[in-house]
N, C-alpha and C positions, 0 to 999 in steps of 0.2 A: 305652192305648186308641187305636185307629186313628182317623184323620180320617173323618168321616161325610159321605155325600153331602149337598150343599146347605149344609154348614158353610163359613164364611169361612176361607180358608186363611191360615196365618200370614204376617205381613209380616216382612221382615227386610232388613238391609243386609249386603252381602257383596261381596268382591272377585271378579272374574271375568276371563276371558281378554280381555275387551273393556272393562275398567275396573270401578269400583265401581258397584253398582246398589242401588236400593231396590225390592224385589220388586213391591209393589203399583203403584208409579209406573211401573215397567218394563212391567207388563202394560197399563196405561192402559185404553183402551176395546176392547182386542183379546181374543180367546180366547188361551189360553196352554197349552203343554204343558211340564211339568217332568219330565225323565227322569233317573234317577240311576244311578250306577255305583260299584262298590266300589274301583276302583283304575285309574289310568292305565296305558297300555301293556299291556293285557290283550286276549287274542284275540277273545273274544265281543263285548266292549264296543267294540272297534275296528270290527268289522263293523257294529255297530248305529249308531254315530256316523256311519259312512259312509252307511248307509241314510237316515238323517235328512238328511244334507247333500244327497243326490241328490234328495230330495223338496222342495227349497227352493221351487220354483214352486208346488207343491201347497199348501204351508202358506200362501203368500202369497195364493193364490186364495181361501182360506178365512178370511182376516183373522186368522191365527193365528201367534203368536210361539212359538218353541221355545227351550228353554234346558236345557243339561245340568248335572249336578252330580256331582262326584267328590271323594273325600276325599284329594285331593292338592293341591299348591300351584299358583299361577299359572305359575311357571317350568316345572313338569312339564307343565301343560296346553299351553303354547306349543310344547313339543317334541312332544307327542303329536299336536297338531293337524296338524303336518307329515306324520306317518305316516297320519293319517286321510285327509287330502287326497290323499296318494299312492294309498291303497287305493281311495278313492271315485272318483278321477279328476275331482274338482271341488273348488272352494273350500269351506271350512267357514265359513259365514256367521253362525252362531249362537254365543252366548257359552257358556262353561263356568264354573260357579261353583266356586271353590276353597273347599272345606269342610274344611280341615285341622283345625279345632277341633270339627267334627261338629255345629255349630250348626244347620244346615239339616236334616241327617239326623235330629236329635233333635226339632226342631220339627215335622217331618212324621211322627214316630213310626216312622221306618225303623230306628232304633237306640234301645235303652233309655237312660234318663237317665244311668246310671252307666257307659256304654260309653266306652272310650278306645282309642286306637290305639297298641299297644306298639311298641317299637323292633324293626326287622326284620320288621314285620308282613307278612302275605300278604293277598290278596283275601278269604280265608276269615274274616279278622277283621272284615270289614265286609260279609259276604255278603248281609245283608238289604237293603243299599242297592242294590236292583235293581227299582225301582218306576217307574210312569208315573202322572202326575196330569194330568188334563185339567181346566182351570179356565176358568170363564166370565168375561165382561167384568165381571160383578158380584163377582168375586173369590171366588166360591163353587166348591167342588169338585163337579164333575159326574160324574167317573168316575175310578177308580183300579184298578190291577192290579199285582201283584208277581210276578216271575219268579225261578226258581232260577238259580244261576250258570251252569249247563251247558245252558240253553235260550235261544237267541237270540230276542229279541222280534220279533214280526211287525208291522212298521210299516204294512203294508197294512191290517191289522185295526185298528190305532190310527187310521188315516186314515178307515176305514169308520165306526168308532165316532164320530169327530168329526163326520162328515157326518150321522149319525143324531141326535146331540145338537143340532147346529145346526138340523136340519130340525124336530125336535120343539119346540125353543124358539121358532123363528121362525114356525112354521105351526100350532102348537097340536095336534099329532098325536103318535102313538106309532109305532114301527116294529116289524115282525115279525121273527122269527128269520131270520138270513142276509140281511137287507135290504141293498140297495145303492141309491145315489141314482138316482132315476128310477122305481123300483118302487113298487107300491101301498103306502099307509100305512094305519095303523089309526086309526079314528075313536074318540076317547076315550068311555068309557061315560057321562060327564057331559054329552055332547052329544046332544040329542034327535034322533030320526029326521028331524023336520021341519027342525031347524036344520042337521043334516048334509046334507040334500038342498039346502038353500039355499046352504051353503058349498061343498060338494064336488060337487054334481050327483048323478047316479046312483051308487050304491055297491052292493057285493056283500056279502051277509051269510050266509056259510056256516053260522054259528051266530048265535043272537039277540044274543049279546054279542061276536061277532067281526065287525066291519063294516070292510070294506076299500074304499078309494077311491083314485083316481089321485092321485099326489103333486101338490099345488098348485104352480104355477109362481111 
């Protein structure tokens, strides 16, 4: 069974390209994004890691730590990081978990408990390890998405979703379809019209149950 929204994510200790971490301690009081890959030195994943590296300033603005996981060892990760940096044109500042024993992949239900990596394996043996988990400072899962091997992830969308999650959590609102930061937000149904007026000022109600207000600063 997959992890559910608002469940506490598993804690674990694991080696990474930047040393051993305890996952919950590593998250600390930050938001965190764990994104997984089926194998080092693969084309789609290399472009994705490069995209994450280029967004370093954006993650920092949002108080968010990012960490990769791949079912290869630290030595492979160190070599792959050189390729990623070359492709990205910038340093790779985030760690990559070495999940050779599939501990993390199984804890997060990306692989079944009986899964193992055969000799001479290919990325297809770990194809389901293509997931993104956005985790709050409370260590609870806020959003997850899984991609096939042949479709590169859109980290612009992941950044947008992070903005929406942080806005919803920090301002007590919801966000409409295609929302981006600065656009109108949705007033939750649990807030009365009077309380909504006091908190948000004037708001627009195209339907009685759809009330839109300017995003609070």
